Short mmCIF file of the C-alpha atoms (twelve columns), coordinates in Angstrom:
data_MODEL
# 
_entry.id   MODEL 
# 
loop_
_atom_site.group_PDB 
_atom_site.id 
_atom_site.type_symbol 
_atom_site.label_atom_id 
_atom_site.label_alt_id 
_atom_site.label_comp_id 
_atom_site.label_asym_id 
_atom_site.label_seq_id 
_atom_site.Cartn_x 
_atom_site.Cartn_y 
_atom_site.Cartn_z 
_atom_site.pdbx_PDB_model_num 
ATOM 1   C CA . UNK A 1   0.415  -40.839 39.989  1 
ATOM 2   C CA . UNK A 2   1.577  -40.308 36.411  1 
ATOM 3   C CA . UNK A 3   -2.052 -39.737 35.401  1 
ATOM 4   C CA . UNK A 4   -2.264 -36.639 37.654  1 
ATOM 5   C CA . UNK A 5   0.760  -35.007 35.962  1 
ATOM 6   C CA . UNK A 6   -0.862 -35.313 32.556  1 
ATOM 7   C CA . UNK A 7   -4.213 -33.707 33.382  1 
ATOM 8   C CA . UNK A 8   -3.342 -30.651 31.294  1 
ATOM 9   C CA . UNK A 9   -2.895 -32.630 28.101  1 
ATOM 10  C CA . UNK A 10  -6.236 -34.320 27.416  1 
ATOM 11  C CA . UNK A 11  -5.238 -35.455 23.941  1 
ATOM 12  C CA . UNK A 12  -2.201 -37.302 25.307  1 
ATOM 13  C CA . UNK A 13  -4.302 -38.933 28.003  1 
ATOM 14  C CA . UNK A 14  -6.820 -40.118 25.420  1 
ATOM 15  C CA . UNK A 15  -4.014 -41.540 23.294  1 
ATOM 16  C CA . UNK A 16  -2.516 -43.373 26.273  1 
ATOM 17  C CA . UNK A 17  -5.864 -44.831 27.318  1 
ATOM 18  C CA . UNK A 18  -6.595 -45.890 23.757  1 
ATOM 19  C CA . UNK A 19  -3.218 -47.587 23.417  1 
ATOM 20  C CA . UNK A 20  -3.741 -49.406 26.708  1 
ATOM 21  C CA . UNK A 21  -7.162 -50.554 25.565  1 
ATOM 22  C CA . UNK A 22  -5.902 -51.663 22.189  1 
ATOM 23  C CA . UNK A 23  -7.713 -49.011 20.124  1 
ATOM 24  C CA . UNK A 24  -4.628 -47.037 19.199  1 
ATOM 25  C CA . UNK A 25  -5.414 -47.365 15.491  1 
ATOM 26  C CA . UNK A 26  -8.532 -45.196 15.757  1 
ATOM 27  C CA . UNK A 27  -6.720 -42.560 17.807  1 
ATOM 28  C CA . UNK A 28  -3.789 -42.520 15.393  1 
ATOM 29  C CA . UNK A 29  -6.183 -42.040 12.491  1 
ATOM 30  C CA . UNK A 30  -7.881 -39.185 14.334  1 
ATOM 31  C CA . UNK A 31  -4.507 -37.594 15.085  1 
ATOM 32  C CA . UNK A 32  -3.491 -37.952 11.432  1 
ATOM 33  C CA . UNK A 33  -6.723 -36.279 10.295  1 
ATOM 34  C CA . UNK A 34  -6.169 -33.447 12.762  1 
ATOM 35  C CA . UNK A 35  -2.598 -33.029 11.560  1 
ATOM 36  C CA . UNK A 36  -3.762 -32.972 7.937   1 
ATOM 37  C CA . UNK A 37  -6.394 -30.368 8.800   1 
ATOM 38  C CA . UNK A 38  -3.736 -28.203 10.491  1 
ATOM 39  C CA . UNK A 39  -1.503 -28.595 7.442   1 
ATOM 40  C CA . UNK A 40  -4.350 -27.577 5.092   1 
ATOM 41  C CA . UNK A 41  -5.092 -24.555 7.270   1 
ATOM 42  C CA . UNK A 42  -1.417 -23.596 7.308   1 
ATOM 43  C CA . UNK A 43  -1.148 -23.883 3.518   1 
ATOM 44  C CA . UNK A 44  -4.316 -21.833 3.034   1 
ATOM 45  C CA . UNK A 45  -3.036 -19.126 5.389   1 
ATOM 46  C CA . UNK A 46  0.330  -19.071 3.613   1 
ATOM 47  C CA . UNK A 47  -1.377 -18.795 0.223   1 
ATOM 48  C CA . UNK A 48  -3.564 -15.952 1.530   1 
ATOM 49  C CA . UNK A 49  -0.459 -14.126 2.791   1 
ATOM 50  C CA . UNK A 50  1.212  -14.513 -0.606  1 
ATOM 51  C CA . UNK A 51  -1.868 -13.152 -2.386  1 
ATOM 52  C CA . UNK A 52  -1.984 -10.188 -0.009  1 
ATOM 53  C CA . UNK A 53  1.724  -9.473  -0.536  1 
ATOM 54  C CA . UNK A 54  1.328  -9.664  -4.328  1 
ATOM 55  C CA . UNK A 55  -1.679 -7.337  -4.202  1 
ATOM 56  C CA . UNK A 56  0.207  -4.857  -2.020  1 
ATOM 57  C CA . UNK A 57  3.196  -4.925  -4.394  1 
ATOM 58  C CA . UNK A 58  0.937  -4.368  -7.411  1 
ATOM 59  C CA . UNK A 59  -0.776 -1.421  -5.708  1 
ATOM 60  C CA . UNK A 60  2.591  0.076   -4.803  1 
ATOM 61  C CA . UNK A 61  3.741  -0.174  -8.428  1 
ATOM 62  C CA . UNK A 62  0.503  1.390   -9.674  1 
ATOM 63  C CA . UNK A 63  0.810  4.204   -7.146  1 
ATOM 64  C CA . UNK A 64  4.396  4.941   -8.185  1 
ATOM 65  C CA . UNK A 65  3.377  5.000   -11.864 1 
ATOM 66  C CA . UNK A 66  0.517  7.363   -11.060 1 
ATOM 67  C CA . UNK A 67  2.859  9.575   -9.055  1 
ATOM 68  C CA . UNK A 68  5.312  9.744   -11.963 1 
ATOM 69  C CA . UNK A 69  2.471  10.693  -14.288 1 
ATOM 70  C CA . UNK A 70  1.347  13.396  -11.847 1 
ATOM 71  C CA . UNK A 71  4.878  14.770  -11.676 1 
ATOM 72  C CA . UNK A 72  5.029  14.972  -15.470 1 
ATOM 73  C CA . UNK A 73  1.684  16.785  -15.574 1 
ATOM 74  C CA . UNK A 74  2.690  19.163  -12.784 1 
ATOM 75  C CA . UNK A 75  5.968  19.755  -14.606 1 
ATOM 76  C CA . UNK A 76  4.068  21.294  -17.524 1 
ATOM 77  C CA . UNK A 77  2.324  23.781  -15.199 1 
ATOM 78  C CA . UNK A 78  5.638  24.570  -13.473 1 
ATOM 79  C CA . UNK A 79  7.246  25.241  -16.871 1 
ATOM 80  C CA . UNK A 80  4.400  27.622  -17.741 1 
ATOM 81  C CA . UNK A 81  4.928  29.513  -14.477 1 
ATOM 82  C CA . UNK A 82  8.672  29.659  -15.145 1 
ATOM 83  C CA . UNK A 83  8.024  31.134  -18.598 1 
ATOM 84  C CA . UNK A 84  5.758  33.792  -17.038 1 
ATOM 85  C CA . UNK A 85  8.489  34.595  -14.507 1 
ATOM 86  C CA . UNK A 86  11.127 34.910  -17.247 1 
ATOM 87  C CA . UNK A 87  8.945  37.435  -19.078 1 
ATOM 88  C CA . UNK A 88  8.468  39.625  -15.990 1 
ATOM 89  C CA . UNK A 89  10.869 42.572  -15.521 1 
ATOM 90  C CA . UNK A 90  12.573 41.288  -12.367 1 
ATOM 91  C CA . UNK A 91  12.096 37.612  -13.360 1 
ATOM 92  C CA . UNK A 92  10.025 36.955  -10.237 1 
ATOM 93  C CA . UNK A 93  6.309  36.445  -9.754  1 
ATOM 94  C CA . UNK A 94  4.286  36.037  -6.594  1 
ATOM 95  C CA . UNK A 95  1.570  33.493  -6.051  1 
ATOM 96  C CA . UNK A 96  -0.821 36.382  -5.622  1 
ATOM 97  C CA . UNK A 97  0.142  37.732  -9.042  1 
ATOM 98  C CA . UNK A 98  -0.324 34.296  -10.636 1 
ATOM 99  C CA . UNK A 99  -3.815 33.911  -9.191  1 
ATOM 100 C CA . UNK A 100 -4.992 37.481  -9.938  1 
ATOM 101 C CA . UNK A 101 -3.421 38.566  -13.219 1 
ATOM 102 C CA . UNK A 102 -5.750 37.990  -16.179 1 
ATOM 103 C CA . UNK A 103 -2.965 36.868  -18.531 1 
ATOM 104 C CA . UNK A 104 -1.648 34.377  -16.010 1 
ATOM 105 C CA . UNK A 105 -5.118 33.078  -15.298 1 
ATOM 106 C CA . UNK A 106 -5.780 32.652  -19.016 1 
ATOM 107 C CA . UNK A 107 -2.601 30.586  -19.385 1 
ATOM 108 C CA . UNK A 108 -2.612 28.613  -16.135 1 
ATOM 109 C CA . UNK A 109 -6.279 27.794  -15.492 1 
ATOM 110 C CA . UNK A 110 -6.665 25.509  -18.545 1 
ATOM 111 C CA . UNK A 111 -3.434 23.706  -17.625 1 
ATOM 112 C CA . UNK A 112 -4.524 23.335  -14.028 1 
ATOM 113 C CA . UNK A 113 -7.892 21.970  -15.099 1 
ATOM 114 C CA . UNK A 114 -6.292 19.609  -17.627 1 
ATOM 115 C CA . UNK A 115 -3.916 18.122  -15.054 1 
ATOM 116 C CA . UNK A 116 -6.259 18.231  -12.066 1 
ATOM 117 C CA . UNK A 117 -4.271 20.740  -10.038 1 
ATOM 118 C CA . UNK A 118 -6.671 22.443  -7.646  1 
ATOM 119 C CA . UNK A 119 -4.441 25.353  -6.726  1 
ATOM 120 C CA . UNK A 120 -0.871 26.544  -6.903  1 
ATOM 121 C CA . UNK A 121 0.626  27.024  -3.457  1 
ATOM 122 C CA . UNK A 122 4.038  27.388  -1.850  1 
ATOM 123 C CA . UNK A 123 4.044  23.687  -1.027  1 
ATOM 124 C CA . UNK A 124 3.193  22.774  -4.610  1 
ATOM 125 C CA . UNK A 125 5.869  25.132  -5.981  1 
ATOM 126 C CA . UNK A 126 8.449  23.730  -3.560  1 
ATOM 127 C CA . UNK A 127 8.253  20.416  -5.434  1 
ATOM 128 C CA . UNK A 128 10.024 22.078  -8.379  1 
ATOM 129 C CA . UNK A 129 13.090 23.859  -6.976  1 
ATOM 130 C CA . UNK A 130 15.054 23.455  -10.207 1 
ATOM 131 C CA . UNK A 131 12.365 25.201  -12.259 1 
ATOM 132 C CA . UNK A 132 10.785 27.715  -9.935  1 
# 
């Protein structure tokens, strides 16, 4: 009767049979090897997780450094636009004026190319509320 209740756990049944037959030593050795294999797998998975976390942290740091460098580069272009605006009569310039005026183009295009800024837009200018 107790054998029917244990049908779901084949490993336990095998261990019980082996112990009744006197071959428990072989089963125990097999169970130890299985446990060691599970432990090795767990350690390998944990090590893989740690490597992935370290890689993610390193990438995050690199991305933040790159972003800071981009902000510094964009800052130079924003300062140039602010100087153009200060020289204008009403101290305001439109994006249209910046993209069409020859003097502005001559000043801004080399800076944009140097810093990899594709275009100056409202969204880009909104990043510098203290300057623009």
